[in-house]
C-alpha positions as CSV (number, residue, x, y, z in Angstrom):
1,M,-13.9,-2.6,16.6
2,S,-14.2,-5.5,14.2
3,R,-11.6,-6.4,11.6
4,R,-14.0,-5.3,8.9
5,D,-14.5,-1.9,10.6
6,E,-10.8,-1.4,10.9
7,Y,-10.3,-2.2,7.3
8,V,-13.1,0.1,6.2
9,N,-11.4,3.0,8.1
10,K,-8.0,2.2,6.6
11,L,-9.5,2.0,3.1
12,K,-11.3,5.3,3.6
13,E,-8.1,7.0,4.8
14,Q,-6.2,5.6,1.8
15,I,-8.9,6.9,-0.6
16,D,-8.8,10.3,1.1
17,R,-5.1,10.4,0.7
18,L,-5.3,9.4,-3.0
19,N,-8.0,12.0,-3.6
20,A,-5.7,14.6,-2.2
21,Q,-2.9,13.5,-4.5
22,V,-5.1,13.7,-7.5
23,D,-6.2,17.1,-6.4
24,E,-2.5,18.2,-6.3
25,L,-2.1,16.9,-9.9
26,E,-5.2,18.8,-11.0
27,T,-3.7,22.0,-9.6
28,K,-0.5,21.3,-11.5
29,A,-2.6,20.7,-14.6
30,E,-4.2,24.1,-14.1
31,Q,-0.8,25.7,-13.9
32,A,0.6,24.0,-17.0
33,S,0.0,25.1,-20.5
34,G,-0.3,23.7,-24.0
35,D,0.5,20.0,-24.5
36,A,1.7,19.6,-20.9
37,R,-1.7,20.7,-19.6
38,K,-3.6,18.4,-22.0
39,S,-1.4,15.5,-20.9
40,Y,-2.0,16.3,-17.2
41,E,-5.8,16.7,-17.7
42,K,-6.0,13.4,-19.6
43,R,-4.0,11.5,-17.0
44,V,-5.9,13.0,-14.1
45,A,-9.2,11.9,-15.7
46,Q,-7.8,8.4,-16.1
47,L,-6.7,8.4,-12.4
48,Q,-10.1,9.5,-11.3
49,E,-11.6,6.6,-13.3
50,T,-9.2,4.2,-11.8
51,L,-10.0,5.4,-8.3
52,Q,-13.8,5.0,-8.7
53,P,-13.8,1.2,-8.2
54,A,-12.0,1.8,-4.9
55,K,-14.7,4.2,-3.9
56,D,-17.3,1.7,-4.9
57,M,-15.5,-1.0,-3.0
58,L,-15.5,1.2,0.1
59,K,-19.3,1.5,-0.1
60,K,-19.7,-2.2,-0.6
61,A,-17.4,-2.9,2.4
62,K,-19.4,-0.6,4.6
63,D,-22.6,-2.3,3.6
64,S,-21.3,-5.9,3.6
65,G,-22.1,-8.7,6.0
66,E,-19.4,-10.8,7.6
67,Q,-19.9,-13.6,5.0
68,Q,-19.2,-11.3,2.1
69,W,-16.3,-9.6,3.9
70,D,-13.4,-11.9,3.0
71,K,-13.9,-11.6,-0.8
72,L,-14.5,-7.8,-0.6
73,E,-11.3,-7.4,1.4
74,A,-9.2,-9.2,-1.3
75,D,-11.0,-7.3,-4.1
76,A,-10.4,-3.9,-2.3
77,E,-6.7,-4.6,-1.9
78,K,-6.4,-5.4,-5.6
79,T,-8.3,-2.3,-6.6
80,Y,-6.2,-0.1,-4.3
81,K,-2.9,-1.5,-5.5
82,A,-4.0,-1.0,-9.2
83,F,-4.7,2.6,-8.6
84,L,-1.5,3.2,-6.6
85,H,0.5,1.6,-9.5
86,S,-1.3,3.9,-12.0
87,Y,-0.7,7.0,-9.9
88,N,3.0,6.2,-9.3
89,Y,3.5,5.5,-13.1
90,F,1.8,8.8,-13.9
91,K,3.9,10.7,-11.4
92,S,7.1,9.2,-12.8
93,Q,6.2,10.2,-16.3
94,M,5.6,13.9,-15.4
95,K,9.0,14.6,-13.9
């Protein structure tokens, strides 16, 4: 398996894990009421928007050639870290 294929698999697993975490937050939003619910729903929508570039990056990584790979790998890491930071911040604010 090439380095690119390994990275694509790793990125897919990370995105799947993050999707599951966002799903958990959506469930909490459904269980909340009033202002808490609105806050959860707003933040979940923001997290989904933040995650979309990572999903787009995964598609590009799957479709990329070896020449494009190095740049895509760096961009994918930045995108993933940005989402993870947003998610962790959101989670800390909701405790």
